[in-house]
Jmol script that loads the backbone (N, CA, C; Angstrom):
load data "model"
ATOM      1  N   MET A   1     134.214 117.123  13.696  1.00  0.00           N
ATOM      2  CA  MET A   1     134.685 116.502  12.626  1.00  0.00           C
ATOM      3  C   MET A   1     136.089 115.592  12.726  1.00  0.00           C
ATOM      4  N   TYR A   2     136.909 116.301  13.093  1.00  0.00           N
ATOM      5  CA  TYR A   2     138.244 115.518  13.264  1.00  0.00           C
ATOM      6  C   TYR A   2     138.119 114.356  14.541  1.00  0.00           C
ATOM      7  N   GLY A   3     137.351 114.615  15.197  1.00  0.00           N
ATOM      8  CA  GLY A   3     137.242 113.255  16.312  1.00  0.00           C
ATOM      9  C   GLY A   3     136.862 112.156  15.695  1.00  0.00           C
ATOM     10  N   ASP A   4     135.777 112.199  14.801  1.00  0.00           N
ATOM     11  CA  ASP A   4     135.417 111.107  13.861  1.00  0.00           C
ATOM     12  C   ASP A   4     136.335 110.451  13.288  1.00  0.00           C
ATOM     13  N   HIS A   5     137.025 111.269  12.519  1.00  0.00           N
ATOM     14  CA  HIS A   5     138.268 110.720  11.722  1.00  0.00           C
ATOM     15  C   HIS A   5     139.266 110.214  12.665  1.00  0.00           C
ATOM     16  N   LEU A   6     139.614 110.679  13.652  1.00  0.00           N
ATOM     17  CA  LEU A   6     140.484 109.999  14.591  1.00  0.00           C
ATOM     18  C   LEU A   6     139.974 108.442  15.173  1.00  0.00           C
ATOM     19  N   VAL A   7     138.613 108.632  15.351  1.00  0.00           N
ATOM     20  CA  VAL A   7     137.903 107.038  15.941  1.00  0.00           C
ATOM     21  C   VAL A   7     138.164 106.144  14.586  1.00  0.00           C
ATOM     22  N   LEU A   8     138.075 106.723  13.351  1.00  0.00           N
ATOM     23  CA  LEU A   8     138.031 105.846  12.011  1.00  0.00           C
ATOM     24  C   LEU A   8     139.610 105.381  12.230  1.00  0.00           C
ATOM     25  N   CYS A   9     140.538 106.251  12.238  1.00  0.00           N
ATOM     26  CA  CYS A   9     141.942 105.974  12.262  1.00  0.00           C
ATOM     27  C   CYS A   9     142.107 104.845  13.528  1.00  0.00           C
ATOM     28  N   GLY A  10     141.564 104.921  14.378  1.00  0.00           N
ATOM     29  CA  GLY A  10     141.751 104.175  15.621  1.00  0.00           C
ATOM     30  C   GLY A  10     141.257 102.628  15.172  1.00  0.00           C
ATOM     31  N   MET A  11     140.148 102.423  14.712  1.00  0.00           N
ATOM     32  CA  MET A  11     139.754 101.281  14.129  1.00  0.00           C
ATOM     33  C   MET A  11     140.373 100.914  13.213  1.00  0.00           C
ATOM     34  N   VAL A  12     141.002 101.481  12.169  1.00  0.00           N
ATOM     35  CA  VAL A  12     141.784 100.980  11.053  1.00  0.00           C
ATOM     36  C   VAL A  12     143.225 100.457  11.609  1.00  0.00           C
ATOM     37  N   TRP A  13     143.619 101.223  12.471  1.00  0.00           N
ATOM     38  CA  TRP A  13     145.149 100.905  13.210  1.00  0.00           C
ATOM     39  C   TRP A  13     144.834  99.409  14.171  1.00  0.00           C
ATOM     40  N   ALA A  14     143.515  99.567  14.843  1.00  0.00           N
ATOM     41  CA  ALA A  14     143.755  98.207  15.587  1.00  0.00           C
ATOM     42  C   ALA A  14     143.313  96.979  15.073  1.00  0.00           C
ATOM     43  N   GLN A  15     142.369  97.357  13.904  1.00  0.00           N
ATOM     44  CA  GLN A  15     141.894  96.070  13.165  1.00  0.00           C
ATOM     45  C   GLN A  15     142.930  95.755  12.328  1.00  0.00           C
ATOM     46  N   PHE A  16     143.447  96.655  11.403  1.00  0.00           N
ATOM     47  CA  PHE A  16     144.403  95.930  10.390  1.00  0.00           C
ATOM     48  C   PHE A  16     146.073  96.485  10.372  1.00  0.00           C
ATOM     49  N   GLY A  17     146.095  97.220  11.540  1.00  0.00           N
ATOM     50  CA  GLY A  17     147.692  97.621  11.676  1.00  0.00           C
ATOM     51  C   GLY A  17     148.150  98.321  10.571  1.00  0.00           C
ATOM     52  N   GLU A  18     147.273  99.245  10.110  1.00  0.00           N
ATOM     53  CA  GLU A  18     147.907 100.477   9.162  1.00  0.00           C
ATOM     54  C   GLU A  18     148.609 101.368   9.653  1.00  0.00           C
ATOM     55  N   THR A  19     149.678 101.524   9.525  1.00  0.00           N
ATOM     56  CA  THR A  19     150.657 102.723   9.740  1.00  0.00           C
ATOM     57  C   THR A  19     150.305 103.894   9.882  1.00  0.00           C
ATOM     58  N   ASN A  20     149.767 104.208   8.536  1.00  0.00           N
ATOM     59  CA  ASN A  20     149.264 105.561   8.285  1.00  0.00           C
ATOM     60  C   ASN A  20     148.033 106.025   9.264  1.00  0.00           C
ATOM     61  N   ALA A  21     147.211 105.030   9.488  1.00  0.00           N
ATOM     62  CA  ALA A  21     146.275 105.435  10.411  1.00  0.00           C
ATOM     63  C   ALA A  21     146.803 105.527  11.968  1.00  0.00           C
ATOM     64  N   GLY A  22     147.687 104.577  12.381  1.00  0.00           N
ATOM     65  CA  GLY A  22     148.514 104.842  13.519  1.00  0.00           C
ATOM     66  C   GLY A  22     149.184 106.126  13.639  1.00  0.00           C
ATOM     67  N   MET A  23     149.882 106.654  12.831  1.00  0.00           N
ATOM     68  CA  MET A  23     150.721 107.558  12.723  1.00  0.00           C
ATOM     69  C   MET A  23     149.866 108.768  12.798  1.00  0.00           C
ATOM     70  N   GLU A  24     148.684 108.913  12.240  1.00  0.00           N
ATOM     71  CA  GLU A  24     147.561 110.047  12.351  1.00  0.00           C
ATOM     72  C   GLU A  24     147.241 110.132  13.778  1.00  0.00           C
ATOM     73  N   LEU A  25     147.180 109.276  14.613  1.00  0.00           N
ATOM     74  CA  LEU A  25     146.679 109.136  15.895  1.00  0.00           C
ATOM     75  C   LEU A  25     148.001 109.764  16.682  1.00  0.00           C
ATOM     76  N   VAL A  26     149.193 109.239  16.478  1.00  0.00           N
ATOM     77  CA  VAL A  26     150.550 109.650  17.109  1.00  0.00           C
ATOM     78  C   VAL A  26     150.517 111.222  16.739  1.00  0.00           C
ATOM     79  N   ARG A  27     150.135 111.631  15.674  1.00  0.00           N
ATOM     80  CA  ARG A  27     150.392 113.215  15.526  1.00  0.00           C
ATOM     81  C   ARG A  27     149.391 114.116  16.234  1.00  0.00           C
ATOM     82  N   ALA A  28     148.043 113.300  16.346  1.00  0.00           N
ATOM     83  CA  ALA A  28     147.205 113.760  17.085  1.00  0.00           C
ATOM     84  C   ALA A  28     147.597 113.955  18.817  1.00  0.00           C
ATOM     85  N   LEU A  29     148.735 113.250  19.172  1.00  0.00           N
ATOM     86  CA  LEU A  29     149.006 113.685  20.358  1.00  0.00           C
ATOM     87  C   LEU A  29     149.362 114.923  20.673  1.00  0.00           C
ATOM     88  N   ASP A  30     149.945 115.743  19.768  1.00  0.00           N
ATOM     89  CA  ASP A  30     150.582 117.115  19.864  1.00  0.00           C
ATOM     90  C   ASP A  30     149.710 117.886  19.649  1.00  0.00           C
ATOM     91  N   SER A  31     148.206 117.689  19.256  1.00  0.00           N
ATOM     92  CA  SER A  31     147.288 118.738  19.260  1.00  0.00           C
ATOM     93  C   SER A  31     147.102 119.803  20.002  1.00  0.00           C
ATOM     94  N   SER A  32     146.688 120.939  19.527  1.00  0.00           N
ATOM     95  CA  SER A  32     146.509 122.156  20.676  1.00  0.00           C
ATOM     96  C   SER A  32     145.199 122.011  21.558  1.00  0.00           C
ATOM     97  N   ASP A  33     144.195 120.861  20.934  1.00  0.00           N
ATOM     98  CA  ASP A  33     143.039 120.515  21.343  1.00  0.00           C
ATOM     99  C   ASP A  33     143.165 119.601  22.515  1.00  0.00           C
ATOM    100  N   GLU A  34     142.809 119.887  23.646  1.00  0.00           N
ATOM    101  CA  GLU A  34     143.162 118.740  24.671  1.00  0.00           C
ATOM    102  C   GLU A  34     142.282 117.503  24.340  1.00  0.00           C
ATOM    103  N   ALA A  35     141.205 117.750  24.112  1.00  0.00           N
ATOM    104  CA  ALA A  35     140.105 116.644  23.758  1.00  0.00           C
ATOM    105  C   ALA A  35     140.673 115.786  22.540  1.00  0.00           C
ATOM    106  N   VAL A  36     141.136 116.166  21.727  1.00  0.00           N
ATOM    107  CA  VAL A  36     141.840 115.397  20.613  1.00  0.00           C
ATOM    108  C   VAL A  36     143.039 114.545  20.978  1.00  0.00           C
ATOM    109  N   ARG A  37     144.041 115.255  21.930  1.00  0.00           N
ATOM    110  CA  ARG A  37     144.909 114.818  22.627  1.00  0.00           C
ATOM    111  C   ARG A  37     144.332 113.348  23.332  1.00  0.00           C
ATOM    112  N   VAL A  38     143.478 113.831  24.076  1.00  0.00           N
ATOM    113  CA  VAL A  38     143.112 112.698  24.936  1.00  0.00           C
ATOM    114  C   VAL A  38     142.437 111.309  24.063  1.00  0.00           C
ATOM    115  N   LEU A  39     141.680 111.606  23.190  1.00  0.00           N
ATOM    116  CA  LEU A  39     141.075 110.970  22.442  1.00  0.00           C
ATOM    117  C   LEU A  39     142.291 109.941  21.750  1.00  0.00           C
ATOM    118  N   ALA A  40     143.224 110.626  21.241  1.00  0.00           N
ATOM    119  CA  ALA A  40     144.470 109.775  20.224  1.00  0.00           C
ATOM    120  C   ALA A  40     144.922 108.987  21.429  1.00  0.00           C
ATOM    121  N   ARG A  41     145.272 109.352  22.643  1.00  0.00           N
ATOM    122  CA  ARG A  41     145.670 108.596  23.577  1.00  0.00           C
ATOM    123  C   ARG A  41     144.767 107.298  23.902  1.00  0.00           C
ATOM    124  N   ILE A  42     143.673 107.524  23.959  1.00  0.00           N
ATOM    125  CA  ILE A  42     143.055 106.579  24.548  1.00  0.00           C
ATOM    126  C   ILE A  42     142.719 105.479  23.337  1.00  0.00           C
ATOM    127  N   LEU A  43     142.849 106.001  22.117  1.00  0.00           N
ATOM    128  CA  LEU A  43     142.800 104.856  20.998  1.00  0.00           C
ATOM    129  C   LEU A  43     144.144 104.168  20.806  1.00  0.00           C
ATOM    130  N   LEU A  44     144.996 104.841  21.106  1.00  0.00           N
ATOM    131  CA  LEU A  44     146.452 104.095  21.048  1.00  0.00           C
ATOM    132  C   LEU A  44     146.560 103.155  22.066  1.00  0.00           C
ATOM    133  N   GLN A  45     146.074 103.552  23.344  1.00  0.00           N
ATOM    134  CA  GLN A  45     146.314 102.688  24.280  1.00  0.00           C
ATOM    135  C   GLN A  45     145.416 101.367  24.426  1.00  0.00           C
ATOM    136  N   ARG A  46     144.367 101.288  23.557  1.00  0.00           N
ATOM    137  CA  ARG A  46     143.439 100.170  23.449  1.00  0.00           C
ATOM    138  C   ARG A  46     144.015  99.285  22.359  1.00  0.00           C
ATOM    139  N   THR A  47     145.203  99.295  21.806  1.00  0.00           N
ATOM    140  CA  THR A  47     145.434  98.357  20.884  1.00  0.00           C
ATOM    141  C   THR A  47     146.751  97.654  21.813  1.00  0.00           C
ATOM    142  N   ASN A  48     146.457  96.262  21.751  1.00  0.00           N
ATOM    143  CA  ASN A  48     147.366  95.406  22.489  1.00  0.00           C
ATOM    144  C   ASN A  48     148.687  95.354  21.716  1.00  0.00           C
ATOM    145  N   GLY A  49     149.777  96.054  22.390  1.00  0.00           N
ATOM    146  CA  GLY A  49     151.163  95.997  22.063  1.00  0.00           C
ATOM    147  C   GLY A  49     151.458  96.615  20.899  1.00  0.00           C
ATOM    148  N   GLY A  50     150.775  96.709  20.027  1.00  0.00           N
ATOM    149  CA  GLY A  50     151.102  97.309  18.605  1.00  0.00           C
ATOM    150  C   GLY A  50     151.578  98.669  18.591  1.00  0.00           C
ATOM    151  N   SER A  51     150.755  99.754  19.610  1.00  0.00           N
ATOM    152  CA  SER A  51     150.971 100.971  19.887  1.00  0.00           C
ATOM    153  C   SER A  51     152.602 101.235  20.202  1.00  0.00           C
ATOM    154  N   LYS A  52     152.961 100.426  21.324  1.00  0.00           N
ATOM    155  CA  LYS A  52     154.207 100.595  21.721  1.00  0.00           C
ATOM    156  C   LYS A  52     155.203 100.577  20.539  1.00  0.00           C
ATOM    157  N   GLU A  53     155.266  99.653  19.558  1.00  0.00           N
ATOM    158  CA  GLU A  53     156.154  99.773  18.636  1.00  0.00           C
ATOM    159  C   GLU A  53     155.844 100.921  17.863  1.00  0.00           C
ATOM    160  N   LEU A  54     154.644 101.278  17.473  1.00  0.00           N
ATOM    161  CA  LEU A  54     154.342 102.441  16.738  1.00  0.00           C
ATOM    162  C   LEU A  54     154.929 103.845  17.287  1.00  0.00           C
ATOM    163  N   LEU A  55     154.839 103.764  18.577  1.00  0.00           N
ATOM    164  CA  LEU A  55     155.386 104.802  19.413  1.00  0.00           C
ATOM    165  C   LEU A  55     156.914 105.027  19.434  1.00  0.00           C
ATOM    166  N   GLY A  56     157.568 103.817  19.480  1.00  0.00           N
ATOM    167  CA  GLY A  56     159.105 103.604  19.392  1.00  0.00           C
ATOM    168  C   GLY A  56     159.463 104.291  18.115  1.00  0.00           C
ATOM    169  N   GLU A  57     158.681 103.627  16.793  1.00  0.00           N
ATOM    170  CA  GLU A  57     159.060 104.294  15.568  1.00  0.00           C
ATOM    171  C   GLU A  57     158.989 105.781  15.262  1.00  0.00           C
ATOM    172  N   ALA A  58     157.573 106.257  15.983  1.00  0.00           N
ATOM    173  CA  ALA A  58     157.764 107.642  15.943  1.00  0.00           C
ATOM    174  C   ALA A  58     158.515 108.612  16.760  1.00  0.00           C
ATOM    175  N   LEU A  59     159.220 107.935  17.812  1.00  0.00           N
ATOM    176  CA  LEU A  59     160.241 108.583  18.486  1.00  0.00           C
ATOM    177  C   LEU A  59     161.521 108.746  17.686  1.00  0.00           C
ATOM    178  N   MET A  60     161.775 107.559  17.075  1.00  0.00           N
ATOM    179  CA  MET A  60     163.068 107.443  16.102  1.00  0.00           C
ATOM    180  C   MET A  60     162.989 108.452  15.059  1.00  0.00           C
ATOM    181  N   MET A  61     161.646 108.733  14.606  1.00  0.00           N
ATOM    182  CA  MET A  61     161.629 109.633  13.325  1.00  0.00           C
ATOM    183  C   MET A  61     161.149 110.983  14.001  1.00  0.00           C
ATOM    184  N   ASP A  62     161.441 111.257  15.386  1.00  0.00           N
ATOM    185  CA  ASP A  62     161.045 112.708  15.986  1.00  0.00           C
ATOM    186  C   ASP A  62     159.885 113.051  15.748  1.00  0.00           C
ATOM    187  N   GLU A  63     158.933 112.163  15.609  1.00  0.00           N
ATOM    188  CA  GLU A  63     157.308 112.712  15.255  1.00  0.00           C
ATOM    189  C   GLU A  63     156.834 113.041  16.623  1.00  0.00           C
ATOM    190  N   ILE A  64     157.264 112.527  17.747  1.00  0.00           N
ATOM    191  CA  ILE A  64     156.746 112.929  18.988  1.00  0.00           C
ATOM    192  C   ILE A  64     158.033 112.801  20.210  1.00  0.00           C
ATOM    193  N   SER A  65     157.753 113.433  21.182  1.00  0.00           N
ATOM    194  CA  SER A  65     158.851 113.531  22.528  1.00  0.00           C
ATOM    195  C   SER A  65     158.750 112.214  23.241  1.00  0.00           C
ATOM    196  N   VAL A  66     159.697 112.052  24.052  1.00  0.00           N
ATOM    197  CA  VAL A  66     159.713 110.768  25.054  1.00  0.00           C
ATOM    198  C   VAL A  66     158.308 111.216  26.055  1.00  0.00           C
ATOM    199  N   SER A  67     158.449 112.435  26.767  1.00  0.00           N
ATOM    200  CA  SER A  67     157.231 112.519  27.599  1.00  0.00           C
ATOM    201  C   SER A  67     155.783 112.684  26.742  1.00  0.00           C
ATOM    202  N   THR A  68     155.802 112.783  25.756  1.00  0.00           N
ATOM    203  CA  THR A  68     154.469 112.485  24.994  1.00  0.00           C
ATOM    204  C   THR A  68     154.164 110.906  24.977  1.00  0.00           C
ATOM    205  N   ALA A  69     155.170 110.285  24.409  1.00  0.00           N
ATOM    206  CA  ALA A  69     155.102 108.654  24.179  1.00  0.00           C
ATOM    207  C   ALA A  69     154.824 108.081  25.726  1.00  0.00           C
ATOM    208  N   SER A  70     155.359 108.857  26.770  1.00  0.00           N
ATOM    209  CA  SER A  70     155.320 108.397  28.027  1.00  0.00           C
ATOM    210  C   SER A  70     153.858 108.266  28.573  1.00  0.00           C
ATOM    211  N   LEU A  71     152.953 109.278  28.049  1.00  0.00           N
ATOM    212  CA  LEU A  71     151.815 109.618  28.512  1.00  0.00           C
ATOM    213  C   LEU A  71     150.888 108.325  27.970  1.00  0.00           C
ATOM    214  N   CYS A  72     151.391 107.831  26.919  1.00  0.00           N
ATOM    215  CA  CYS A  72     150.558 106.351  26.290  1.00  0.00           C
ATOM    216  C   CYS A  72     151.075 105.063  26.971  1.00  0.00           C
ATOM    217  N   GLY A  73     151.960 105.273  27.768  1.00  0.00           N
ATOM    218  CA  GLY A  73     152.477 103.789  28.317  1.00  0.00           C
ATOM    219  C   GLY A  73     153.702 103.255  28.036  1.00  0.00           C
ATOM    220  N   PHE A  74     154.240 104.102  26.967  1.00  0.00           N
ATOM    221  CA  PHE A  74     155.585 103.740  26.459  1.00  0.00           C
ATOM    222  C   PHE A  74     156.486 104.125  27.538  1.00  0.00           C
ATOM    223  N   GLU A  75     157.529 102.962  27.743  1.00  0.00           N
ATOM    224  CA  GLU A  75     158.713 103.285  28.793  1.00  0.00           C
ATOM    225  C   GLU A  75     159.738 102.982  28.116  1.00  0.00           C
ATOM    226  N   PRO A  76     160.772 104.061  27.826  1.00  0.00           N
ATOM    227  CA  PRO A  76     161.830 104.065  27.011  1.00  0.00           C
ATOM    228  C   PRO A  76     162.773 102.864  27.516  1.00  0.00           C
ATOM    229  N   GLY A  77     162.805 102.633  29.004  1.00  0.00           N
ATOM    230  CA  GLY A  77     163.714 101.854  29.584  1.00  0.00           C
ATOM    231  C   GLY A  77     163.256 100.273  29.532  1.00  0.00           C
ATOM    232  N   GLU A  78     162.036  99.914  29.118  1.00  0.00           N
ATOM    233  CA  GLU A  78     161.648  98.533  29.209  1.00  0.00           C
ATOM    234  C   GLU A  78     162.223  97.866  27.783  1.00  0.00           C
ATOM    235  N   GLU A  79     162.390  96.553  27.869  1.00  0.00           N
ATOM    236  CA  GLU A  79     162.979  95.793  26.806  1.00  0.00           C
ATOM    237  C   GLU A  79     162.004  95.476  25.681  1.00  0.00           C
ATOM    238  N   TRP A  80     162.157  95.959  24.283  1.00  0.00           N
ATOM    239  CA  TRP A  80     161.309  95.702  23.191  1.00  0.00           C
ATOM    240  C   TRP A  80     162.067  96.282  21.947  1.00  0.00           C
ATOM    241  N   GLU A  81     161.534  95.503  21.135  1.00  0.00           N
ATOM    242  CA  GLU A  81     162.397  95.857  19.649  1.00  0.00           C
ATOM    243  C   GLU A  81     161.379  96.602  18.712  1.00  0.00           C
ATOM    244  N   ILE A  82     162.128  97.356  18.018  1.00  0.00           N
ATOM    245  CA  ILE A  82     161.356  98.126  16.986  1.00  0.00           C
ATOM    246  C   ILE A  82     161.427  97.474  15.727  1.00  0.00           C
ATOM    247  N   LYS A  83     160.466  97.033  15.516  1.00  0.00           N
ATOM    248  CA  LYS A  83     160.092  96.297  14.235  1.00  0.00           C
ATOM    249  C   LYS A  83     159.754  97.254  12.893  1.00  0.00           C
ATOM    250  N   SER A  84     160.030  96.837  11.791  1.00  0.00           N
ATOM    251  CA  SER A  84     159.447  97.603  10.359  1.00  0.00           C
ATOM    252  C   SER A  84     157.936  97.492  10.813  1.00  0.00           C
ATOM    253  N   LEU A  85     157.238  98.505  10.649  1.00  0.00           N
ATOM    254  CA  LEU A  85     155.822  98.467  10.816  1.00  0.00           C
ATOM    255  C   LEU A  85     155.104  98.438   9.261  1.00  0.00           C
ATOM    256  N   GLY A  86     155.055  97.584   8.978  1.00  0.00           N
ATOM    257  CA  GLY A  86     154.413  97.258   7.243  1.00  0.00           C
ATOM    258  C   GLY A  86     153.233  96.797   7.498  1.00  0.00           C
ATOM    259  N   THR A  87     152.931  95.552   6.844  1.00  0.00           N
ATOM    260  CA  THR A  87     151.471  94.989   6.799  1.00  0.00           C
ATOM    261  C   THR A  87     151.424  94.105   7.796  1.00  0.00           C
ATOM    262  N   ALA A  88     152.255  93.731   8.796  1.00  0.00           N
ATOM    263  CA  ALA A  88     152.002  92.855   9.789  1.00  0.00           C
ATOM    264  C   ALA A  88     150.533  92.847  10.312  1.00  0.00           C
ATOM    265  N   PRO A  89     150.097  91.636  10.683  1.00  0.00           N
ATOM    266  CA  PRO A  89     148.687  91.557  11.284  1.00  0.00           C
ATOM    267  C   PRO A  89     148.718  92.061  12.660  1.00  0.00           C
ATOM    268  N   TRP A  90     147.765  92.793  13.176  1.00  0.00           N
ATOM    269  CA  TRP A  90     147.710  93.349  14.562  1.00  0.00           C
ATOM    270  C   TRP A  90     146.245  92.771  15.150  1.00  0.00           C
ATOM    271  N   THR A  91     146.156  92.789  16.265  1.00  0.00           N
ATOM    272  CA  THR A  91     145.022  92.265  17.020  1.00  0.00           C
ATOM    273  C   THR A  91     144.490  93.441  17.886  1.00  0.00           C
ATOM    274  N   ALA A  92     143.148  93.679  17.799  1.00  0.00           N
ATOM    275  CA  ALA A  92     142.516  94.416  18.598  1.00  0.00           C
ATOM    276  C   ALA A  92     142.017  94.229  19.934  1.00  0.00           C
ATOM    277  N   SER A  93     142.030  94.789  20.900  1.00  0.00           N
ATOM    278  CA  SER A  93     141.911  94.441  22.204  1.00  0.00           C
ATOM    279  C   SER A  93     140.317  94.051  22.399  1.00  0.00           C
ATOM    280  N   ALA A  94     140.093  93.559  23.302  1.00  0.00           N
ATOM    281  CA  ALA A  94     138.789  92.953  23.625  1.00  0.00           C
ATOM    282  C   ALA A  94     137.669  94.036  23.803  1.00  0.00           C
ATOM    283  N   GLU A  95     138.095  95.222  24.327  1.00  0.00           N
ATOM    284  CA  GLU A  95     137.462  96.434  24.757  1.00  0.00           C
ATOM    285  C   GLU A  95     136.955  96.919  23.583  1.00  0.00           C
ATOM    286  N   ALA A  96     137.593  96.924  22.316  1.00  0.00           N
ATOM    287  CA  ALA A  96     137.435  97.655  21.271  1.00  0.00           C
ATOM    288  C   ALA A  96     136.085  97.524  20.753  1.00  0.00           C
TER     289      ALA A  96
END
end "model"
wireframe off; spacefill off
backbone 0.3
color backbone group
């Protein structure tokens, strides 16, 4: 049942940029269930660019570790800006 919830969070994050849905995916990266971790990582990776900012924000709030963020393609050394994640529009990838 939790997998269904994550998929819905992934859809809401990808389509509407809802921060709470994205953070639910981020928290799932530390799940004890490997399948949940993999699903969360896939859903975060399918969002064009938006997940990097979300992961950066999660790192600043100590929600996840740098090693966990790097599994999702987040590179701490690359140039990017952390923006306030509010109601800014996000776009879904063509694969979603």
